Every structure is written in structure tokens, then in C-alpha cells.
C-alpha positions, -999 to +999 in steps of 0.1 A: +264-634-774+246-654-747+232-640-715+240-661-684+224-657-650+239-673-619+209-682-597+219-714-578+224-700-543+201-704-514+200-668-503+198-676-465+212-642-455+179-626-464+166-642-432+130-644-443+128-608-456+113-622-488+106-654-506+134-678-515+154-683-537+162-646-535+162-641-572+124-644-570+120-615-545+094-590-557+106-556-568+078-533-580+055-562-590+082-582-609+107-607-597+143-597-596+151-625-620+125-615-645+139-580-644+173-593-654+158-614-682+139-583-695+171-563-694+189-588-714+161-590-740+160-552-742+197-554-751+188-579-779+202-608-760+176-635-763+197-667-759+196-669-721+210-695-698+202-697-661+222-718-636+199-731-609+203-751-578+182-743-547+145-746-556+154-750-592+119-761-602+104-730-587+128-709-608+120-729-640+083-724-635+087-687-630+108-682-662+088-701-688+099-724-716+121-701-737+151-702-713+179-728-711+188-741-677+219-757-662+216-775-629+241-771-600+231-801-578+260-792-555+249-757-548+251-762-510+288-770-511+299-748-540+298-712-551+294-690-582+327-701-598+315-737-599+281-726-613+297-706-640+320-736-648+291-759-651+277-737-679+310-737-698+295-754-729+274-723-734+302-698-731+324-705-762+309-679-785+310-650-760+287-641-732+276-617-705+271-630-670+249-616-643+247-624-606+210-630-600+208-609-568+216-575-585+190-549-592+203-524-617+194-497-642+192-508-679+218-482-689+244-500-669+241-532-690+239-511-721+272-493-712+289-526-707+276-542-739+283-510-760+319-509-748+344-514-777+363-539-756+354-576-759+363-584-723+351-560-696+338-558-661+312-533-648+325-513-618+309-489-595+337-464-588+341-451-552+334-415-562+299-425-572+291-443-540+269-430-512+285-453-486+322-465-482+333-499-491+334-526-463+343-562-458+313-576-476+318-559-510+338-575-538+364-547-543+382-539-575+415-522-582+420-506-616+451-493-635+450-477-669+413-487-672+421-523-667+413-546-637+444-556-618+428-571-586+394-583-574+389-594-538+366-592-508+397-592-486+412-561-503+418-531-481+390-507-490+415-478-490+433-495-519+401-502-540+389-481-568+354-494-567+331-524-563+324-552-587+287-550-597+284-586-607+280-581-645+309-591-668+312-598-705+337-618-725+341-621-763+348-653-782+385-654-775+382-642-739+355-667-731+375-696-742+405-684-722+383-680-692+370-715-695+406-727-695+413-708-663+382-721-647+391-757-656+424-752-638+408-736-607+382-763-604+407-791-609+427-774-582+398-777-558+384-741-559+348-753-557+338-726-531+354-697-548+334-668-562+333-663-600+355-632-597+384-655-588+384-667-624+380-631-637+411-622-617+430-651-631+421-639-666+430-603-657+465-614-646+474-624-681+450-605-704+434-571-703+400-571-686+387-535-691+368-517-664+336-500-675+320-475-652+283-478-641+281-441-649+266-435-615+233-452-624+215-468-594+220-504-585+222-527-555+232-562-546+206-578-524+222-600-497+207-590-464+172-578-453+184-542-452+195-545-488+161-557-498+143-529-480+167-504-495+161-519-530+124-514-525+124-480-509+154-462-525+170-479-555+139-491-574+123-456-572+155-441-584+156-465-613+120-457-622+127-420-623+155-423-649+145-429-685 
């Protein structure tokens, strides 16, 4: 299984709260991106691919030589679905994909990878959240432990939780996902988020929902997210062995 990190975005919503691209923000003396790489390696995933775009050379220098890179030269006019599609040649044997702006506890990735289901999405259930879902969050609806809807536009009252941004697909599922991504990209869905393809997959095949188990995590989009990551979430992660 390969580890794929989507890191092509510009991160403009941080508004100067930290260095750009935002995957290179410092969390406890280590960049957010390096933390994700370390987490994958602790999970015995050493074949790692990073999709870069904005300041790609800066990311390459920060990562070293033992990482494979895919370039999204159209990062300004596309979104994460297009970045994932560009890396499709790396997906055929199965993979786990991470959004590069997520700070998370190692146990969350372990829970996903140790799930007996080949195709699964990590979800933070509403009952484990300290704040209610809003418009910004990628919301998830689950029935019988399977994902049935993923959308930012979903009514928060209908959602069961939030998509963390970490998903895995086995060999068969990965190849089906590539097929659906091909269809979406050919249909002009260049600015869609990657969960659009996950939803297409879940419409026809079972995409299991795996709980975060209540472990701390945060997606860093805005300055307040970055400060909360530094002052609340990172200390919580460090406290849990």
C-alpha cells in the first residue's frame, strides 16, 4: 500500500498566520507535512507520494530525496480531486490518501489501516465533537457503518460526522476509484474536492466508515485553526501515548 499526500494548494485562507504552503507550518518544531510522513512510516508505509503545486520546490527541499512527487501545475484552477487524479498511476495497488492540512493523532491512522475493510473513510462522529458542524466542514452521512453521502452543502442536522481527510482503498477499490475519477474529470469536474469521487464510489460500492475513536485532530484552514492546533490540539496529541 502506498501513502499519498495531497499538498498542491496555496493555503491563502491562513492569511499570513504561518509560512506558505500551509503544509509547511510549524507544529511543535516539526512541519505539518513531516508529521504526516512520520505517521505513515510509523504505520510501515514507506512508499510515499506527494502531489505538489504551489511552491512545489520548497516542499521538495523540505521532504528529502526518498519521496516521490507528482506535479499539479494547474493548482490555481483545480482542486483536490484533480490532484488525486494526477497521481492515478500510483494508486493501482491500493493506497491511503491524506489531506496535507490535517494534524492528527497516530492512533487515528492506525485505526483506519487496521480496519478489516479494504475501502474505508475516517470519520469524526458528531458525538465526539466539541463544536457543532457548520458550512465549512465536509459532512458525512452513514448508514449501517457505510458512507452514503459526503458534502459540504449537507444540512448539519442530517450529518453523522465530519470527513477527516484520510481515506484508504484496497487494490480493487483503488482501480474502481480511478475509473470514477476519469469520468468526473472528463466531465469537467476539475474544481471538485476529492470526496466527490469517494461519494461516486460509495454510491455503487461499500465505503466503510471508521471512527476516529475520539482522538484529537484538526484541519488547518484559517488562522484560528492554526492557533488552536498549536495551543489545544497538539498538546492533547502529545499527552496521549
